[in-house]
N, C-alpha and C positions, 0 to 999 in steps of 0.2 A: 384798578390799573396794575399791570404787572410789567416786569422787565424781562428782556431776553438774556440777561446776564445771570439768571438763576436766582435772583433775590426773591424774597417774600413779597406779597402784595404790599404796597405802600399804605401805611396806616393813616386814617383820617386824623387821628389824634395820637400824640406820642405817649401820653400817659397810659399806663397799664399795657403798653405794647410789648410783645416778646421779640427781642432781636433774633434774627435767623443767621445761620452760618453765612460767612462772607461769599464763598466761592460758588460759581455755577459748576455743573458737572463738566469735567474735562471732555474734550471733543477731538475727533480726527477730521472734522469738517473744515469748511472755509471760515475765514474771519467774518464775524458778524458786523453789521453796520455800527453797532454800539462800540465794538472794539476799534473800528476805524476812527470813530469819533474820539475815543480816548487817545489814540495815537496822534490825532491832529491837534489835540490840546497839549499833550505831554510829548516831549521830544527827547531824542537821544543825542549824545555827543558824537559827532562824526569821528571815526576812529583815526583819521589822519591827525587829529588834535592830540593823540598820544605823543607826538613829537614835542609838545609844549609842556614846560614845567607846570604852568598854571593855565587853566581853561578860561578863556574869555567868558564874561558873564552871559552874553547872548548865545553862547554855544555850550554852556554848562547844561548837563542833563536836567530835565524838569519834570516834576510830578506835582499836579494840582488836583487834590481830591474833589474839590468843589469849585465854586466861583472864587476868583481873587477878591478878597475883601478890600473895600476902599477905606483906608485908615488915615485919619487926620493926625499928623505927627505932633501937632501942637497940643491937642487935647488927649492924646494917647498916654496911658499910664500902665506901668507894670506893677501888679499887686502881688505881694508875697504874704501868704496867710496860712490858715489852718492851724496845725499843732506847733505854733511858734510862740515864743515869749512876747514878741513885739511885732505885730503886723506892720509891714512897710509898703511904701508906694513910691515909685520913681517915674519921673518924666524922662523923655529922651535926652534932654539937656542934662539931667542929673546923671544919667549913665555915662554920657560923654565926658563928664568931669572926673569920673573915677579912673582907677588904674586901666591903662590901655594896653591891650595885648594883640599882636598879630601872629598868625600861624597858618601854615599850609595844611589843609585837611582834605583827604580824599573821602568823598561821599559816594556811596553806591546804593542804588535801589535794591531792596531785598528781592524783587522780582526780576532782576537783570538775568537774561538768559532763559526766561520762562518759555519762549517760543520753541526752543529746542527740545522740550520735553514731549514725549509721546505716550498717551494722548496729551494734547495741549491743554493746560489749565486756561480757563477763559477769564481774561483780565487785560490790563495794559500789555500789549504784545511786544515785549522787549526782545531784541536780539542780544548784542553785546554792549550797546552804547549807553546803558543806564549807569554811568560812572563818570566822575569828573574830579578835578582838584582845583580849588581856589584858595586864595589868601584871604582868610577871614579875620576881621578886626572887631574887637569889642571889649567888654569887661568880663573878668572871670566871675563865675557864679558863686564860688565858695565864700568869698568875703561877704557877699550880700546875705547868704544864709547864716553866716556867723553872726552878723549884726542882728538878724531877726531872732536868733536863738532857738534852734531846733529843740523841741522837747525830747527827753530820752526815749519815749515810746514811739517816736515817729519812725516809720519803716520805709515809706516811699514818698517821693515828690511827684505830684501830678502837674504836667505842663499843658496849658490850654492855649489853643490858637483861636484866632477870630473867624476862621472859616467854618462854615456850618452847612450840612446837607443831609440827604437821606442815604442810608446804606443799611442793608439788612432789613428794610421796611420801617426803620425808625430814624427820626431826625435827631442829630446830635452834632456837637462841635467836635473838631479834631482834637483829641486829647490822648496823651501817652504818659506813662509813668516810668520812673527809674528807681531802683533801690537807693536809699539814702547814701549808702557807702559808695556806690558807683557815681552818683551825682556829685558828691562832695570831693571825691578823690580822683575823678576821671578827667580833670582838665577841661570841664565844660565851659563854653563861652557863650555869653549873650552878645551876639554879633549884630552890629549896625552898619558894617561896611563889608564889601566884597571886592577884592582886587583893588583896594584903595578908593572905592567910590561908594556912596550910599547904596544900600540894597535896592535892587529893582523891585517893583511891586510883586512880580511872580516869584521872587526869591525870598519873600517874607518881610518886606518893608512894613514898619520901620525897624523892628528887632526880631531876630529869630534865635533859636537855640542851635548850637553846633555841638554834637556829641562825637568826639574823635573815636574812631575804631568801631563804631556801631553802624549798622545799616541805616540808611537815610530816614526811615520812618521815625526814628528817635529824635531827629533834629527838627522839632516843631517850629513851623513858620508862623508869622504874624502873632508872635507870643504876646499874651496880655496878662496871664496869671500863673503863679506857682503856688501850689497848695501842699502842705505837709500833711500826711495822713497816717493813721496807726494800723491800717489794714492793707491788704493787697487790692489795688485798683482793678475794677472789673468793667471799665468802660468798653464800648464796642471795639474800638481799635486795639485794645489790649486783649480782650477776651476772645474775639472771633477772628480778627484780621491778623496778618503777619504771624502765622503759626505754621509749624511743620507738621502736617497731618497726612495720613494715608487714605482717609476717606472723610465724608462729610460728618460722620458721627464721632470721629476720633478727635478728642480735645487737643491732642498734639502738644508740642513744645514751643515756647515762644522763640521767635527770631531775635537774636541779640547781636553778637559781634560779626564783623565782616569776615567771611571765609577767604582763605588765601587764593589769589587769582593773578594771572598775568594775561596781558593782551598785547598783540602785535599791531603796529601801524602798517596798513597795507603798503607793500613796496610798489615801485613803478608808477604807472598811471592806470586808471580804472576804465573798464567798459561802462558806457553810460547807464544802461538798464540793469545789468546784473551786478555791477560794481566789482566784477572779477578783475584782480590786478594783472597787468600785462607788463612784463619785465624784459629788458634786453639781456642776452646771454653775457656772462662774465661776472666779475665780483659784484655782489650786492650786499650792502650793509643793512641787515634787518635790525629794527629798533622797536622798543616797546616799553611798557611799564608793568611793575608788579607791586602788590600791596597785600596786607593782611591786618585784620583787627586784633590778632593774637600776638603779634610780635614782628620784629624786623624780618626782612627777606634774607634767606640763607643762600639760595641759588635759583637760577633760571636755566632751563635747558630748551633747546630748539630742535625739533625733529624735521628732517627733510626726507619725505617718503620712507619714514620709519627709522632713519639713521639719526641718532641723537648727538647734538653738539652742545658743549657748554657755552653759555652766554657770559659776557663781561658785564658785571654790575657797575653802575655809576655810584658815586658817593651818595650816601643817604641825604635826603632833602628834608630834614627835620623828622620828628618822631611820628608824625601822623600823615605825611604825604607819601604818595606813591614813589617808587624808586625806578629810575631808568635803567635800561639794559641794552646791549647791542651784541650782534653776532654776524660774522662774515660768512657769506654763502657764495660759493662758486656756482652760479646758476647755469644750468645746461638747458638747451632747447627742449621744449616739450611741456607737458602738464605735470604739476607737482602739488603735493599737499604739505603745507607748513603747519607745524603745531608748536606752541610754546607752553611750558609747564613750570610753575613756581613751587618752591618749598620755603616755609618760614622756619625761624630758629627754634620753634617749639615742636617741630616735626610734622606739621600739617603740610600735605602735598595735594595738588589738584588731582582729582580723579580723571581718568581718561574718558569715561562715559558719564552722562548725567545721572544723578541720583533723584529719582522721581518723587515728588510729593504733590498733594492735592491742590495746593494753592500756587505751586510753582515758585517756591521761595529758596533762596540760597544756592541756586545752581551755579557752581563754580567749576564745571567741567572745562577741559582744555578747549581753546579756540582752534578750529580747523579751517585753515585758509587755503582755498584752491587757487593756484597761480599758474598763469601761462607764460612761459619764457620763449621769446622769439629769437631766432638765430641772428647773429650780426656778422658783418664782414670785417676785414682787417682795419678799415678806416673808421670803424665804430658805427656805421650805418646799420640800423635795424631793418632786416628784411621783412616785407609784408607777408 
């Protein structure tokens, strides 16, 4: 049996199987039925939700690599082991009794914007909506690891989820690692609530990892174990997936922190099929959000048909959540292109054009929004 997503034949037995590179060959053709199926299971955040500080759980962007596991919250346990002085085990009730922290965190899929690359990498076909911000509540990771006692030669922590499936021809659980220093000092959260409610099954119930500032692949869902190791983890999701490659044979560089990006909420009202915004002539307040995993936002600029205007930044909404911005536009009748572009405080700025890579990762090129402005008369009526 083979897949049309470019994976190797599925092995009958996983032992002694050789994993194959994750991505299919990029294409200029139509979307395949498999890509459509991925898009029907995983969904984007509607861009009008950029007007909200927090994304409702049901509209938060969603990625599920495999089936959603059915987890019994009563028998569930989080195990911490490997190169530690004292292996530990926690129930959900145990974690709820520990220090409780809530924070707004912007999560973005590393493949967000993949569809705009030419040729198009074949995978989940994201446009701009693979990003959201929620209020996550849970207990910090660091005190738990302090209690377990990391051995001095530990270099990485491996986080394992309960979801399991085939990718690259080999069955494996979803597992990702982080360097010990990042994991211990990065404000990681073992989250059991989202926007004040228990996690929904699709968002990692009963407990998930939340890694502020990193692309979403690091925030392992349905978390059930944390293992300290003394070597670099080489599991499939670490070695082959989520890498910046130029071709299938390029080992590439790992995807890590979220690149600086801004997005604009579509103004006016949309056309049904094309989603093209239609706006009445006159003053229009453009609004959006900007974020970066490398530091605070320094500025956002908006272009109207090539003329750049500075946007007004809202007050920061915590260390790890996106930042609102607004810009006044005197809209004139006709068709226009709107662009928004962010820069962070360490000097990263969005590119005007996509930077191509084989898996379609980290595309933070500017959003280009085509808008139609209809003329209006003195009483404010929009002419057809």
